[in-house]
MIDOSE-1310 file (N, C-alpha, C; in nm, 2 decimals, decimal comma, always signed):
residues 82
mtnr	-0,82/+2,11/-2,85/-0,86/+2,25/-2,84/-0,79/+2,31/-2,72; -0,73/+2,43/-2,73/-0,66/+2,49/-2,62/-0,73/+2,62/-2,59; -0,72/+2,66/-2,47/-0,77/+2,79/-2,42/-0,66/+2,90/-2,45; -0,70/+3,00/-2,52/-0,60/+3,10/-2,56/-0,54/+3,18/-2,44
depk	-0,62/+3,18/-2,33/-0,57/+3,25/-2,21/-0,48/+3,16/-2,12; -0,48/+3,03/-2,15/-0,40/+2,94/-2,07/-0,25/+2,96/-2,10; -0,17/+2,97/-1,99/-0,03/+2,99/-2,00/+0,04/+2,88/-2,09; +0,13/+2,92/-2,17/+0,20/+2,82/-2,26/+0,30/+2,74/-2,18
savl	+0,36/+2,79/-2,07/+0,46/+2,72/-1,99/+0,39/+2,62/-1,90; +0,45/+2,50/-1,90/+0,40/+2,39/-1,81/+0,42/+2,43/-1,66; +0,52/+2,51/-1,63/+0,54/+2,55/-1,50/+0,43/+2,65/-1,45; +0,40/+2,74/-1,54/+0,29/+2,84/-1,51/+0,16/+2,77/-1,50
rsaa	+0,13/+2,68/-1,59/+0,00/+2,60/-1,59/-0,01/+2,52/-1,45; +0,10/+2,46/-1,41/+0,10/+2,39/-1,29/+0,08/+2,48/-1,17; +0,15/+2,59/-1,17/+0,13/+2,68/-1,06/-0,01/+2,73/-1,05; -0,07/+2,77/-1,16/-0,21/+2,81/-1,16/-0,30/+2,70/-1,11
hmvs	-0,28/+2,58/-1,16/-0,36/+2,47/-1,12/-0,35/+2,44/-0,97; -0,23/+2,44/-0,91/-0,21/+2,42/-0,77/-0,28/+2,52/-0,69; -0,27/+2,65/-0,72/-0,33/+2,75/-0,65/-0,49/+2,74/-0,66; -0,54/+2,72/-0,78/-0,68/+2,70/-0,79/-0,74/+2,58/-0,71
sllr	-0,67/+2,47/-0,72/-0,71/+2,35/-0,64/-0,71/+2,38/-0,49; -0,61/+2,44/-0,44/-0,60/+2,47/-0,30/-0,72/+2,56/-0,26; -0,74/+2,67/-0,33/-0,85/+2,76/-0,30/-0,98/+2,70/-0,30; -1,01/+2,61/-0,40/-1,14/+2,54/-0,41/-1,16/+2,45/-0,30
rhef	-1,05/+2,38/-0,26/-1,06/+2,28/-0,14/-1,09/+2,36/-0,01; -1,06/+2,48/-0,01/-1,09/+2,56/+0,11/-1,21/+2,65/+0,09; -1,29/+2,62/-0,01/-1,42/+2,68/-0,04/-1,41/+2,83/-0,08; -1,31/+2,86/-0,15/-1,30/+3,00/-0,21/-1,35/+2,99/-0,35
slak	-1,45/+3,07/-0,39/-1,50/+3,07/-0,52/-1,42/+3,17/-0,61; -1,38/+3,13/-0,72/-1,30/+3,21/-0,81/-1,39/+3,29/-0,91; -1,37/+3,42/-0,93/-1,44/+3,50/-1,03/-1,38/+3,48/-1,17; -1,25/+3,45/-1,17/-1,18/+3,43/-1,30/-1,08/+3,32/-1,28
pvea	-1,03/+3,26/-1,38/-0,92/+3,17/-1,37/-0,80/+3,23/-1,31; -0,72/+3,16/-1,23/-0,60/+3,20/-1,17/-0,50/+3,23/-1,28; -0,43/+3,34/-1,27/-0,32/+3,38/-1,37/-0,19/+3,37/-1,30; -0,10/+3,30/-1,37/+0,04/+3,29/-1,32/+0,14/+3,34/-1,43
rfrt	+0,24/+3,41/-1,38/+0,34/+3,46/-1,47/+0,48/+3,46/-1,41; +0,58/+3,46/-1,48/+0,72/+3,47/-1,43/+0,74/+3,61/-1,39; +0,80/+3,63/-1,27/+0,85/+3,76/-1,23/+0,99/+3,76/-1,28; +1,03/+3,88/-1,33/+1,17/+3,90/-1,38/+1,24/+4,02/-1,32
nehg	+1,37/+4,01/-1,32/+1,45/+4,12/-1,28/+1,57/+4,13/-1,38; +1,67/+4,20/-1,35/+1,78/+4,22/-1,44/+1,86/+4,09/-1,47; +1,84/+3,99/-1,38/+1,91/+3,86/-1,40/+1,82/+3,75/-1,46; +1,70/+3,79/-1,49/+1,61/+3,69/-1,55/+1,49/+3,66/-1,46
ssgi	+1,45/+3,53/-1,46/+1,33/+3,49/-1,38/+1,37/+3,50/-1,23; +1,28/+3,55/-1,15/+1,30/+3,56/-1,01/+1,18/+3,50/-0,93; +1,11/+3,41/-0,99/+1,00/+3,35/-0,92/+0,87/+3,35/-1,00; +0,76/+3,32/-0,94/+0,63/+3,32/-1,01/+0,54/+3,41/-0,93
avtv	+0,46/+3,49/-1,00/+0,36/+3,58/-0,95/+0,23/+3,52/-0,99; +0,13/+3,52/-0,89/+0,00/+3,47/-0,91/-0,10/+3,58/-0,89; -0,20/+3,59/-0,97/-0,31/+3,68/-0,95/-0,44/+3,60/-0,94; -0,52/+3,63/-0,83/-0,64/+3,56/-0,80/-0,75/+3,66/-0,79
klrd	-0,87/+3,64/-0,86/-0,99/+3,72/-0,84/-1,09/+3,63/-0,78; -1,14/+3,67/-0,66/-1,24/+3,59/-0,59/-1,38/+3,65/-0,62; -1,48/+3,56/-0,61/-1,62/+3,61/-0,62/-1,65/+3,70/-0,51; -1,60/+3,67/-0,39/-1,62/+3,75/-0,27/-1,49/+3,81/-0,23
prra	-1,46/+3,94/-0,27/-1,33/+4,00/-0,24/-1,31/+4,02/-0,09; -1,41/+4,02/-0,01/-1,40/+4,03/+0,13/-1,31/+3,92/+0,19; -1,30/+3,81/+0,12/-1,22/+3,69/+0,16/-1,08/+3,70/+0,11; -1,04/+3,80/+0,05/-0,91/+3,81/-0,01/-0,80/+3,80/+0,09
gaar	-0,81/+3,86/+0,21/-0,71/+3,84/+0,31/-0,69/+3,70/+0,36; -0,80/+3,63/+0,38/-0,79/+3,49/+0,42/-0,73/+3,40/+0,31; -0,76/+3,43/+0,18/-0,71/+3,35/+0,07/-0,56/+3,38/+0,06; -0,52/+3,51/+0,07/-0,38/+3,54/+0,06/-0,30/+3,47/+0,17
allv	-0,35/+3,47/+0,29/-0,28/+3,41/+0,40/-0,26/+3,26/+0,38; -0,37/+3,20/+0,33/-0,36/+3,05/+0,29/-0,25/+3,03/+0,19; -0,25/+3,11/+0,09/-0,15/+3,09/-0,02/-0,01/+3,11/+0,03; +0,01/+3,21/+0,11/+0,15/+3,24/+0,17/+0,19/+3,12/+0,26
qqfg	+0,09/+3,07/+0,34/+0,12/+2,96/+0,43/+0,16/+2,84/+0,35; +0,09/+2,81/+0,24/+0,11/+2,69/+0,16/+0,23/+2,70/+0,07; +0,24/+2,81/+0,00/+0,34/+2,82/-0,11/+0,45/+2,93/-0,09; +0,44/+3,01/+0,01/+0,54/+3,12/+0,03/+0,68/+3,06/+0,05
gggv	+0,77/+3,11/-0,03/+0,91/+3,05/-0,02/+0,93/+2,93/-0,11; +0,83/+2,89/-0,18/+0,84/+2,77/-0,26/+0,84/+2,80/-0,41; +0,88/+2,91/-0,45/+0,89/+2,95/-0,59/+0,77/+3,04/-0,63; +0,65/+3,01/-0,58/+0,54/+3,10/-0,60/+0,54/+3,20/-0,49
ddfe	+0,59/+3,32/-0,51/+0,62/+3,40/-0,40/+0,56/+3,55/-0,41; +0,48/+3,57/-0,50/+0,41/+3,70/-0,52/+0,27/+3,68/-0,54; +0,18/+3,71/-0,45/+0,04/+3,68/-0,46/-0,04/+3,81/-0,46; -0,12/+3,83/-0,56/-0,22/+3,94/-0,57/-0,35/+3,88/-0,56
va	-0,43/+3,91/-0,46/-0,56/+3,85/-0,44/-0,66/+3,96/-0,42; -0,77/+3,95/-0,50/-0,87/+4,05/-0,49/-1,01/+3,98/-0,50
């Protein structure tokens, strides 16, 4: 059985899993599953964008800082955290 909202790409599944795991290890509660998608420009894929919805949006700044520190420059390079 597969989740219809789960990304079909192994790369996107892996990115979403890594972000979710990191946030949970640092005691951030997710309101929704992490979403990952390829960013594109006129030349094709230009990285991975991740969207995170926290149960406590007041912690969004801290979560974003953690994600940039851990993953910034490593392919996952666009973080939307709320």
